[in-house]
C-alpha positions as CSV (number, residue, x, y, z in Angstrom):
1,M,-18.4,-5.6,-21.3
2,N,-21.0,-8.7,-21.0
3,T,-22.2,-8.2,-17.0
4,T,-21.8,-11.5,-16.2
5,L,-18.3,-11.5,-17.6
6,G,-17.7,-8.1,-16.1
7,V,-18.8,-9.7,-12.5
8,F,-16.2,-12.6,-13.4
9,L,-13.1,-10.5,-14.0
10,L,-13.6,-8.6,-10.9
11,L,-14.5,-11.4,-7.8
12,S,-11.8,-13.3,-9.9
13,V,-8.1,-10.2,-9.8
14,P,-8.6,-11.0,-5.8
15,G,-10.2,-14.4,-6.3
16,V,-7.5,-16.4,-7.5
17,P,-4.7,-15.0,-5.6
18,L,-6.7,-16.1,-2.7
19,L,-8.1,-19.8,-4.5
20,L,-4.3,-20.7,-5.1
21,V,-3.2,-20.0,-1.5
22,L,-6.2,-22.7,-0.2
23,L,-4.9,-25.2,-3.5
24,L,-1.1,-24.6,-2.2
25,L,-2.4,-25.3,1.3
26,A,-4.7,-28.1,0.3
27,F,-1.9,-30.1,-1.6
28,P,1.5,-29.1,-0.3
29,A,3.2,-30.7,-3.7
30,L,1.4,-29.0,-5.9
31,N,3.8,-25.9,-5.5
32,S,6.9,-27.7,-6.6
33,R,5.4,-28.8,-9.6
34,L,3.4,-25.4,-10.0
35,S,5.9,-22.7,-9.6
36,W,5.2,-19.9,-11.9
37,V,1.6,-19.6,-9.2
38,G,3.0,-15.4,-8.8
39,H,2.7,-15.3,-12.2
40,I,-0.7,-17.2,-13.3
41,A,-2.8,-15.4,-9.7
42,V,-1.7,-11.9,-11.5
43,L,-3.6,-12.4,-15.1
44,P,-7.1,-12.2,-14.2
45,A,-6.6,-8.4,-13.2
46,I,-3.9,-8.1,-16.6
47,I,-6.9,-9.4,-18.6
48,L,-9.0,-6.7,-16.4
49,L,-6.6,-4.0,-17.4
50,A,-7.0,-4.9,-21.6
51,A,-10.9,-4.2,-21.4
52,P,-11.5,-0.7,-21.8
53,E,-14.5,0.0,-20.2
54,V,-15.7,1.6,-16.8
55,F,-18.0,-0.3,-14.4
56,S,-18.8,-1.7,-11.1
57,I,-20.5,-4.0,-9.5
58,Q,-22.3,-4.9,-6.3
59,V,-21.9,-8.3,-4.4
60,P,-24.2,-8.1,-1.2
61,W,-23.4,-11.4,0.1
62,L,-20.3,-11.0,0.6
63,L,-18.6,-8.6,3.6
64,F,-22.2,-6.7,4.0
65,G,-22.0,-5.7,0.4
66,T,-18.9,-5.5,-0.9
67,G,-18.7,-3.2,-4.4
68,L,-16.4,-3.6,-7.2
69,G,-15.5,-1.0,-10.0
70,I,-12.6,-0.3,-12.2
71,D,-12.1,3.5,-13.5
72,G,-9.7,5.8,-14.9
73,A,-7.5,6.8,-11.2
74,S,-8.2,2.4,-10.6
75,R,-7.0,0.8,-13.9
76,L,-3.4,3.1,-13.5
77,L,-2.7,1.7,-9.8
78,L,-4.0,-1.5,-10.7
79,G,-1.7,-1.2,-13.9
80,M,1.1,0.1,-11.6
81,S,0.4,-2.5,-8.9
82,V,0.5,-5.7,-12.0
83,V,3.9,-4.4,-13.4
84,L,5.5,-4.8,-9.6
85,W,3.6,-8.1,-8.7
86,T,4.7,-9.6,-12.3
87,V,8.8,-8.3,-11.8
88,A,8.9,-9.6,-7.7
89,A,7.1,-12.9,-9.0
90,S,10.2,-12.7,-11.2
91,L,12.4,-12.7,-9.3
92,L,11.3,-15.3,-6.6
93,H,10.6,-17.9,-10.0
94,A,14.7,-17.2,-11.2
95,S,16.1,-17.1,-7.1
96,G,13.8,-20.6,-7.1
97,Q,12.0,-19.4,-3.7
98,A,8.9,-19.8,-5.7
99,E,8.7,-23.1,-4.2
100,N,8.4,-22.2,-0.8
101,K,4.9,-23.1,0.0
102,R,4.7,-20.7,3.1
103,L,6.5,-17.9,0.8
104,M,4.6,-17.9,-1.6
105,S,1.3,-17.9,0.3
106,F,1.9,-14.8,2.1
107,F,3.1,-13.6,-1.3
108,L,-0.9,-14.1,-3.0
109,L,-2.4,-13.3,0.2
110,T,-0.8,-9.9,0.2
111,M,-1.4,-9.6,-3.9
112,A,-5.0,-10.9,-3.0
113,G,-5.5,-7.8,-0.5
114,N,-3.4,-5.3,-2.7
115,L,-5.5,-5.4,-5.6
116,G,-9.0,-6.2,-4.1
117,T,-8.2,-2.8,-2.4
118,I,-7.7,-0.7,-5.5
119,L,-10.9,-2.1,-7.3
120,A,-12.9,-1.5,-3.6
121,T,-15.7,1.2,-4.4
122,E,-16.8,1.0,-0.5
123,L,-15.2,1.1,2.7
124,V,-15.9,-2.2,4.8
125,G,-14.4,-3.7,1.4
126,F,-11.4,-1.2,1.0
127,F,-10.8,-1.6,5.0
128,T,-11.1,-5.6,4.5
129,F,-8.6,-6.1,1.6
130,S,-6.0,-3.8,3.0
131,T,-6.2,-5.6,6.3
132,L,-5.4,-8.6,4.4
133,M,-2.5,-7.0,2.9
134,S,-0.9,-5.6,6.2
135,L,-1.1,-9.1,7.5
136,G,0.1,-10.5,4.5
137,F,3.1,-8.4,4.2
138,Y,3.8,-8.9,8.0
139,G,4.1,-12.7,6.9
140,L,6.8,-11.8,3.7
141,L,8.4,-9.4,6.3
142,V,9.2,-12.0,7.8
143,D,10.1,-15.4,6.0
144,T,13.4,-14.9,6.1
145,G,14.0,-16.0,9.6
146,N,16.6,-13.4,10.6
147,E,16.6,-11.4,13.6
148,P,16.2,-7.7,11.5
149,A,13.3,-9.4,9.5
150,R,11.5,-10.4,13.2
151,W,11.7,-7.4,14.5
152,A,11.0,-5.4,10.9
153,G,7.7,-7.0,11.3
154,R,7.0,-6.3,14.7
155,V,7.6,-2.9,14.1
156,Y,5.0,-2.7,11.2
157,L,2.4,-5.1,12.3
158,G,2.3,-2.8,15.8
159,F,1.7,0.6,13.2
160,M,-0.4,-1.7,11.3
161,I,-2.6,-3.2,13.9
162,V,-3.0,0.8,15.8
163,A,-4.0,2.1,12.4
164,D,-6.0,-0.3,11.6
165,L,-7.8,0.2,15.0
166,V,-8.4,3.6,13.7
167,L,-10.1,3.2,10.9
168,F,-12.0,1.5,12.0
169,D,-13.6,3.6,14.8
170,V,-14.5,5.9,11.7
171,L,-15.7,2.7,9.6
172,L,-18.1,2.1,12.6
173,I,-19.1,6.0,13.3
174,T,-19.5,6.2,9.3
175,A,-22.1,3.4,9.6
176,T,-24.1,4.6,12.8
177,A,-24.2,8.1,11.3
178,T,-25.1,7.2,7.8
179,G,-26.7,4.6,8.0
180,E,-24.4,3.6,4.4
181,L,-20.6,2.4,4.0
182,C,-19.6,4.1,0.6
183,F,-17.1,6.4,0.2
184,E,-19.5,9.7,-0.3
185,A,-21.1,8.3,3.1
186,V,-17.4,9.0,5.4
187,H,-17.5,12.1,3.4
188,H,-21.2,13.1,4.4
189,A,-20.1,12.3,8.1
190,I,-16.7,14.7,8.2
191,L,-19.2,17.8,6.7
192,Q,-21.9,17.5,9.1
193,S,-19.9,16.6,11.8
194,S,-19.8,18.9,14.9
195,S,-16.1,18.5,15.1
196,P,-14.7,18.2,11.3
197,G,-10.8,18.4,11.9
198,L,-11.3,15.7,14.6
199,Y,-12.2,13.2,12.4
200,L,-9.8,14.4,9.2
201,S,-7.0,14.1,12.4
202,I,-8.2,10.2,12.9
203,I,-8.1,9.3,9.1
204,L,-4.7,11.2,8.5
205,V,-2.9,9.3,11.4
206,G,-4.6,6.4,10.6
207,F,-3.2,6.2,6.7
208,A,0.5,7.6,7.9
209,A,1.1,4.7,10.5
210,K,0.6,2.7,6.7
211,A,2.4,4.6,5.0
212,G,5.5,5.3,7.3
213,V,5.1,9.3,6.8
214,W,7.3,11.2,8.9
215,P,6.9,11.0,12.4
216,L,5.1,8.0,12.2
217,Y,7.8,5.9,9.7
218,F,10.1,4.0,12.5
219,W,9.1,0.8,10.4
220,L,10.0,2.0,6.9
221,P,13.8,2.2,7.2
222,L,13.2,-1.3,9.1
223,A,11.8,-3.1,6.4
224,F,13.7,-1.7,3.5
225,R,17.3,-2.9,5.5
226,S,16.1,-6.5,6.2
227,S,14.0,-7.3,3.3
228,R,14.5,-9.8,0.5
229,P,14.3,-8.3,-2.9
230,A,11.6,-9.4,-3.9
231,V,9.8,-7.8,-0.8
232,A,11.4,-4.4,-0.7
233,L,10.9,-3.7,-4.8
234,L,6.7,-4.3,-3.4
235,L,7.4,-1.8,-0.2
236,G,6.4,1.4,-2.4
237,G,3.5,0.2,-4.5
238,V,1.9,-1.8,-1.8
239,P,1.9,-0.9,1.2
240,I,2.4,2.3,0.8
241,A,0.7,3.5,-2.2
242,I,-2.5,1.9,-1.1
243,A,-2.6,3.9,2.0
244,L,-1.8,7.1,0.0
245,L,-4.7,6.4,-2.2
246,G,-7.0,5.5,0.9
247,A,-6.3,9.2,2.3
248,V,-7.2,10.5,-1.1
249,R,-10.7,8.3,-1.2
250,W,-11.6,8.4,2.6
251,L,-11.1,12.5,2.7
252,P,-13.8,14.7,2.0
253,L,-11.4,16.4,-0.3
254,G,-12.8,19.1,-2.5
255,E,-15.4,18.9,-0.5
256,I,-14.1,20.6,3.0
257,T,-11.9,23.4,3.8
258,S,-9.2,23.7,6.9
259,P,-6.9,26.2,6.4
260,E,-5.6,25.5,10.0
261,L,-5.2,22.3,9.7
262,G,-4.0,22.5,6.2
263,V,-1.3,24.7,7.5
264,I,-0.7,22.4,9.9
265,I,-0.6,18.9,7.3
266,Q,2.2,20.9,5.1
267,S,4.5,22.0,7.9
268,L,4.4,18.3,8.9
269,G,5.1,17.6,5.0
270,V,7.9,19.4,4.5
271,A,9.8,18.9,7.9
272,A,9.5,15.2,6.5
273,M,11.4,16.2,3.7
274,L,14.1,18.4,5.5
275,Y,14.2,15.1,7.3
276,A,15.1,13.0,5.4
277,I,17.5,14.5,2.9
278,L,19.7,15.3,6.3
279,A,19.3,12.2,7.7
280,G,20.2,10.5,4.1
281,L,22.9,13.3,4.1
282,K,24.1,12.3,7.2
283,R,24.3,8.2,7.0
284,A,24.5,7.9,3.0
285,Q,23.9,4.1,3.2
286,L,22.9,3.4,-0.5
287,K,20.8,0.5,1.2
288,M,18.6,2.5,3.0
289,L,18.3,5.7,-0.3
290,P,14.4,4.1,-1.1
291,A,13.5,4.6,2.5
292,Y,14.8,8.3,2.7
293,V,13.2,9.2,-1.1
294,T,10.3,7.5,0.3
295,I,10.1,9.6,3.0
296,I,10.4,12.6,0.9
297,A,7.9,11.5,-1.7
298,T,5.0,10.8,1.2
299,G,6.6,14.1,2.5
300,L,5.9,15.7,-0.5
301,F,2.4,13.9,-0.6
302,T,1.1,15.1,3.4
303,T,2.1,18.9,1.6
304,A,-0.1,18.7,-1.3
305,L,-3.0,16.9,0.8
306,G,-2.1,19.4,3.2
307,A,-3.1,22.7,1.0
308,G,-6.0,20.5,-0.8
309,L,-8.0,20.4,2.9
310,G,-6.6,24.2,3.2
311,D,-8.0,25.3,-0.4
312,S,-10.3,22.9,-1.8
313,A,-11.1,24.3,-5.3
314,A,-6.9,24.1,-5.7
315,W,-7.6,19.9,-4.8
316,N,-10.6,20.1,-7.4
317,R,-8.1,21.7,-10.3
318,Y,-5.2,19.0,-9.6
319,G,-7.1,16.4,-7.2
320,D,-7.0,14.2,-10.1
321,L,-2.3,14.1,-10.1
322,A,-2.3,12.4,-6.8
323,Y,-3.2,8.9,-8.4
324,F,-0.4,9.7,-10.7
325,F,1.9,10.3,-7.9
326,I,0.6,7.5,-5.7
327,A,1.5,5.2,-9.6
328,S,4.5,6.9,-10.7
329,M,5.8,6.8,-6.7
330,G,5.3,3.1,-6.8
331,G,6.7,1.8,-10.0
332,G,9.9,4.6,-9.1
333,L,10.5,3.3,-5.6
334,A,10.5,-0.4,-7.5
335,L,13.2,1.1,-9.8
336,L,15.6,2.2,-7.5
337,V,14.9,-1.3,-5.7
338,I,16.2,-3.1,-8.5
339,V,18.9,-0.4,-9.3
340,I,20.5,-0.3,-6.1
341,G,20.3,-4.4,-6.3
342,W,22.3,-4.0,-9.1
343,L,24.9,-2.1,-8.3
344,E,25.6,-4.2,-4.6
345,T,25.3,-7.7,-6.6
346,R,28.2,-5.9,-9.7
347,G,30.4,-4.9,-6.0
348,H,30.2,-1.4,-7.3
349,Y,28.6,0.0,-4.5
350,P,28.8,-2.6,-1.2
351,A,26.9,-2.7,1.6
352,A,28.8,-1.9,5.0
353,P,27.7,-5.3,6.9
354,G,29.0,-3.7,10.4
355,Q,27.1,-0.8,10.0
356,E,24.3,-2.6,9.0
357,T,24.3,-4.6,11.7
358,D,24.7,-2.0,14.2
359,D,21.9,0.4,12.9
360,S,19.1,-3.0,12.5
361,C,17.6,-2.1,15.8
362,H,17.6,1.4,15.6
363,W,14.2,2.9,15.5
364,S,15.3,6.6,14.6
365,E,16.4,5.6,11.6
């Protein structure tokens, strides 16, 4: 591929959604005439997926030298995200919500952050785009305006702020220790540290909070319960999948062996799966099924991370499957949300309004 075209495509994937946000804010009347704006925003990513080459670029003037690139793993995740964003945009268009300027602005900001994070090849870009994604998704959560949605948004935002502060500390320490900001730099900083377990734990806690991994899962059921369908189907493939991707890219998996920490992480993963199964059977609410399935999926992923930390050779052999798991989880959860929404619309499994209202402010769900 021509170098100029490759640079243009990579920059357009997060850049076009951001440009469309500016246009919507500058020309409010444009939104009513351009109701397919969500589909237009995802077009550069579709074109990039059609290009078979593996390539990357460095943009020294953007965010202290941002790097963007696409390879086999990022192509897989980008494909999953493109499908989810296209379906979500179609749902908003079909319901007439695509003409809501504020909603579409948050939608496009979240899309730009999500796609930019997938393509980021270094720490600052990943951190910046993922933070943009989190703030945009907060807007999507609270846009409905009802009290459960606002409460879910506040809890979600609180966890994201704490997680970003923790990960920003790792970024600063890495830059100070190595003078570089690529993913290999944080791996090197951890390996050379006198207390690598502390480094590993900080990163794990940060991304566990972002992914809603048990026991840092409190925002997750609230978000699934109060979100509109187009937002609920994005939950698995946007904030949760990106957080799991962050753990894979930031941790020196396959380079370090920490049996004690590995056992602890595996134990937490098993506990998460047991909790989700027991809690799901106890409450038996169809609308909450995606939340419990998510806790099981992230618990299984956590168990695999623990195994990788305990045995670097095993991760080197099977670690590439992590990307397939993340992509499958994002797509599978979206499909589950769609099926549940269809069943409730058809009246096969109507929600219990009284029970939902009573549960909406509980953290223990």
